[in-house]
Structure formats: structure tokens, C-alpha cells
C-alpha positions as CSV (number, residue, x, y, z in Angstrom):
1,H,21.7,-26.2,0.3
2,S,19.3,-27.4,-2.6
3,T,17.4,-24.2,-1.3
4,A,20.2,-22.3,-2.6
5,L,20.7,-23.8,-5.0
6,H,17.2,-23.7,-6.2
7,M,16.9,-19.6,-5.9
8,E,20.3,-19.1,-7.8
9,Q,18.3,-21.4,-10.7
10,S,15.5,-19.4,-10.3
11,M,17.3,-16.2,-10.3
12,M,19.6,-17.1,-13.2
13,S,16.0,-17.6,-14.9
14,Y,14.7,-14.4,-15.0
15,Y,18.1,-12.7,-15.6
16,T,17.9,-14.6,-18.5
17,S,14.3,-14.4,-19.5
18,H,14.0,-10.9,-18.9
19,K,17.8,-9.9,-20.8
20,L,19.1,-8.2,-17.9
21,E,22.5,-9.0,-19.2
22,R,21.3,-5.6,-21.0
23,C,22.6,-3.4,-18.0
24,I,23.7,-5.9,-15.6
25,R,27.0,-7.7,-16.5
26,P,27.1,-11.6,-16.1
27,E,29.9,-11.1,-13.3
28,L,27.5,-9.1,-11.2
29,A,24.4,-11.4,-11.7
30,E,25.3,-13.9,-8.8
31,Q,24.5,-11.1,-6.1
32,L,21.4,-10.5,-7.1
33,V,18.9,-11.6,-4.3
34,V,15.6,-13.4,-4.9
35,H,12.9,-11.9,-2.4
36,R,9.6,-13.2,-2.4
37,F,6.4,-11.7,-1.9
38,A,2.8,-13.0,-1.3
39,P,-0.6,-11.2,-1.9
40,G,-0.9,-8.1,0.4
41,D,2.9,-8.1,1.4
42,V,4.3,-4.4,1.5
43,I,7.3,-4.5,-1.2
44,C,8.5,-0.7,-0.1
45,E,6.7,1.5,2.2
46,L,6.7,5.5,1.7
47,G,9.5,7.0,3.8
48,Q,11.4,3.9,4.6
49,P,15.4,3.3,3.9
50,L,16.1,2.0,0.4
51,D,19.5,-0.2,0.5
52,H,18.6,-1.8,-2.7
53,L,18.0,-1.6,-6.5
54,S,15.2,-4.0,-7.4
55,F,14.1,-5.5,-10.8
56,F,10.6,-6.4,-10.2
57,V,10.0,-9.5,-12.4
58,E,6.6,-11.8,-11.6
59,G,3.5,-10.3,-10.4
60,C,1.7,-7.7,-10.2
61,A,2.1,-4.8,-7.3
62,K,-0.1,-1.5,-6.7
63,V,1.7,1.7,-6.6
64,F,0.6,4.9,-4.3
65,V,0.7,7.6,-2.2
66,P,-0.6,7.4,1.4
67,G,-2.1,10.1,2.7
68,S,-4.2,10.6,6.4
69,N,-7.2,8.3,7.1
70,T,-6.2,5.6,5.3
71,R,-6.7,7.5,2.1
72,Q,-4.7,6.2,-0.8
73,L,-3.4,8.3,-4.2
74,L,-3.1,5.4,-6.5
75,L,-0.2,6.2,-9.4
76,C,-0.1,2.8,-11.4
77,F,0.5,-1.2,-11.0
78,Y,3.4,-2.8,-11.9
79,Q,3.9,-5.6,-14.4
80,P,7.5,-7.0,-15.1
81,L,9.6,-5.4,-16.0
82,Q,10.2,-2.7,-13.4
83,L,13.2,-1.2,-12.0
84,L,12.2,-0.6,-7.5
85,G,14.6,2.0,-6.4
86,D,15.7,3.7,-9.7
87,L,14.4,7.4,-8.7
88,E,16.2,7.6,-5.1
89,L,19.0,5.8,-6.0
90,F,21.2,8.6,-5.9
91,E,19.7,10.4,-3.4
92,Q,22.6,10.7,0.0
93,T,20.3,9.2,2.2
94,P,17.3,6.7,0.3
95,H,14.0,6.7,1.2
96,A,11.3,5.4,-0.4
97,V,9.0,7.8,-2.6
98,T,6.3,5.8,-3.1
99,T,4.4,2.8,-1.1
100,V,4.7,-0.7,-3.5
101,V,1.8,-3.3,-2.5
102,A,1.8,-6.9,-4.2
103,L,-1.6,-8.2,-5.3
104,H,-0.1,-11.2,-6.6
105,E,2.5,-13.2,-5.8
106,C,5.6,-11.0,-6.7
107,I,9.2,-11.5,-7.6
108,C,11.7,-9.0,-7.4
109,L,15.4,-9.5,-8.1
110,S,17.6,-7.4,-5.7
111,L,21.1,-5.7,-6.0
112,L,22.7,-3.9,-2.8
113,R,23.0,0.4,-3.5
114,S,26.6,-0.1,-2.7
115,V,27.3,-2.5,-5.5
116,V,25.0,-0.5,-8.1
117,L,27.0,3.2,-7.2
118,E,30.7,1.2,-6.8
119,Q,30.4,-1.1,-10.2
120,L,27.7,0.2,-12.3
121,A,26.9,4.1,-11.9
122,S,29.5,4.6,-15.0
123,D,28.5,1.9,-17.1
124,P,26.6,3.0,-20.4
125,L,24.0,0.0,-20.7
126,F,23.2,0.5,-17.5
127,L,22.1,4.1,-17.1
128,Q,20.7,4.1,-20.8
129,Q,18.5,1.3,-18.8
130,L,18.2,3.5,-15.3
131,N,16.9,6.7,-17.8
132,A,14.0,4.7,-19.5
133,S,12.8,3.5,-16.4
134,M,12.4,7.2,-14.9
135,S,11.4,8.3,-18.2
136,Q,8.9,5.7,-18.3
137,K,7.5,6.5,-15.3
138,L,7.7,10.6,-15.5
139,S,5.5,10.4,-18.6
140,S,3.3,7.5,-17.6
141,V,2.4,9.4,-14.3
142,I,1.7,12.6,-16.3
143,R,-0.7,11.2,-19.0
144,K,-2.2,9.0,-15.9
145,S,-3.0,12.1,-14.3
146,A,-3.9,14.5,-17.2
147,L,-6.2,11.3,-18.6
148,N,-7.4,9.5,-15.9
149,M,-9.2,11.7,-13.6
150,L,-10.8,13.0,-16.7
151,Q,-12.2,10.3,-17.5
152,P,-16.0,8.6,-16.8
153,L,-15.9,6.8,-13.4
154,E,-16.8,3.4,-15.0
155,K,-13.9,3.7,-17.1
156,R,-11.9,3.9,-14.5
157,V,-13.7,1.7,-12.1
158,A,-13.1,-1.0,-15.2
159,S,-9.7,-0.5,-15.8
160,Y,-8.9,-0.7,-11.9
161,M,-11.2,-4.0,-11.8
162,L,-9.5,-5.8,-14.7
163,A,-5.5,-4.5,-12.8
164,T,-7.0,-6.0,-9.8
165,A,-8.7,-9.1,-10.2
166,T,-7.5,-12.4,-9.9
167,P,-9.2,-15.5,-11.5
168,N,-10.8,-18.4,-9.6
169,E,-11.3,-22.0,-10.0
170,R,-13.4,-21.5,-13.2
171,Q,-10.6,-19.0,-14.7
172,Q,-13.6,-16.1,-14.1
173,L,-11.8,-12.6,-12.6
174,V,-13.2,-12.3,-9.4
175,F,-12.5,-8.5,-7.7
176,S,-12.8,-8.7,-3.9
177,G,-11.0,-5.4,-3.1
178,N,-11.7,-2.8,-0.1
179,L,-14.0,-0.6,-1.9
180,T,-13.6,2.4,0.7
181,H,-9.8,2.0,-0.3
182,T,-11.3,1.6,-3.9
183,A,-13.2,5.1,-4.0
184,D,-10.0,6.7,-2.8
185,A,-7.7,5.5,-5.1
186,L,-10.2,6.3,-8.1
187,G,-11.1,10.0,-6.2
188,T,-14.6,9.3,-5.9
189,S,-17.0,8.7,-3.7
190,F,-17.8,4.8,-1.8
191,R,-21.5,6.4,-2.9
192,H,-20.8,7.1,-6.4
193,L,-18.6,4.3,-6.9
194,H,-20.9,1.4,-5.1
195,R,-23.7,3.3,-7.6
196,T,-21.3,2.3,-10.7
197,L,-20.5,-1.1,-9.8
198,Q,-24.7,-1.6,-9.2
199,A,-25.2,-0.4,-12.8
200,L,-22.6,-3.2,-14.4
201,C,-24.4,-5.8,-12.1
202,K,-27.9,-4.8,-13.4
203,Q,-26.2,-5.2,-16.9
204,G,-24.5,-8.3,-16.3
205,V,-20.9,-7.2,-16.7
206,M,-20.0,-8.9,-13.3
207,E,-22.1,-10.4,-10.5
208,K,-22.3,-9.8,-6.8
209,H,-21.2,-12.3,-4.4
210,A,-20.7,-11.9,-0.7
211,T,-17.6,-9.5,-0.2
212,S,-16.4,-9.5,-4.2
213,Y,-17.7,-9.3,-7.5
214,V,-17.4,-12.1,-10.5
215,I,-16.5,-10.7,-13.6
216,L,-19.1,-12.4,-16.5
217,Q,-18.1,-10.2,-19.5
218,R,-14.5,-9.7,-19.3
219,E,-14.4,-8.1,-23.0
220,E,-17.1,-5.8,-22.6
221,L,-15.4,-4.7,-19.7
222,E,-12.3,-4.1,-21.5
223,R,-14.0,-2.2,-24.3
224,R,-15.6,-0.2,-21.0
225,A,-12.1,0.6,-19.9
226,A,-10.9,1.7,-23.7
227,D,-8.3,4.6,-23.4
228,I,-7.7,3.9,-19.5
229,C,-4.3,2.3,-18.8
230,L,-3.3,2.0,-14.7
231,F,0.2,0.0,-15.6
232,A,3.0,1.8,-15.8
């Protein structure tokens, strides 16, 4: 009972702080379900059925399309507030069109697709938010595809590291991503990526540890990542 009460309080806290009453009527809020994801958890997977619409209210997640031989096409990163399942909502048999993986601890508030279609599909406020979400995603993908792949690798690496690094006990950002996956996501070779990271270390921007890179000069890395935004 105490766990259920805590979950309800948590859900209402996110509902209020993100002003979800703009698209989800208060009488429907009690049907929202809180889902928590640990780093590395799959939030949704390409081709898998989707039976709910989710509001991404906490954390950071990577959005990509997996290819053959573990390669990935990176699309963007999600931070609050994002909708998951909006692109697939009105399909007859909805299946996820991307894979979304939690990078940090993530929280989603989910509403059954049947509830959305029956009680919100004709609600002007909800449809306005839905259209805004889909429009943002489309323009974001177009902009990133055109801009990011034309930028030097160093800029893309800087942006990717800032998006995926996590703070250590000294509040320094630490990047510990798989370099092979990172190279695939950035559309480059492992060798080119490794050379770029080595150069950043020689310049004192970061420091190589056993299996990670500690960012020593965050402001400098942010400066080098200028004009590159991987967040939706």
C-alpha cells in the first residue's frame, strides 16, 4: 500500500511539474503509470509492439535505429519533456520505429493507447501537443542530418560526450561509452575516433583512464561542440 501511495505521489508530482494538464485532463491523470528505467535499460525497441503513449519526464536516453553487425544510426537524445509513441499512435498495429535506451536513470509516465484513442483523440489541447511533438521531431531529425554529418568529427565527438557523460564523485563528467558503438553512431571509423580522442587528451581537454575519459575542461568541450545539438 505504501509503495502504491508513493508511486501515486510521484506520478502527480511529475504531472504537476511538467504541466501535463495542458494535454491530459486531471480526471485521466490517475490512469498514468510510472515506469522507471536503469541506465542501459531498453525503453522501447524497434519493431516491438507499442500499447501505450509515454511522457518522458526524467533522465536522458539515446534514440537510434539499429543496423546490421551492431551498428547504430544515432538520431538524437531525449531529455524531458518528450513523448514516446506519438509517431506510432494512430497506426492500426503500432510498432516502435526507433530504439530508445536509457543512459541515466529515466522515468516515464505511460497511458494506455486504448485510453488515448477513446478519450483524447478528439481533444483539441491534446492534439495540439501531439502535433507539436511530431513537428519538433521531424524538424530536429532533418536539421541534425543535414548539419551534424557535415561538421568536423571533433565537434560531433564533443557534443556526443557531453550528452552521454555522467558525473563522478568529484562532479567531473566521465565518458565511458563503447568506442566501437560511438564510432558507428557518429558515422566514422574507430581509428579516426581514437585519433580525435587522443588529440583532445594531448590538449588537456580530457584525460584517459583505464576504460573511460574524464572531462577536465567542460567549458572548452562545450565551445568545441558549438552549433551541434544532439538533443531532440
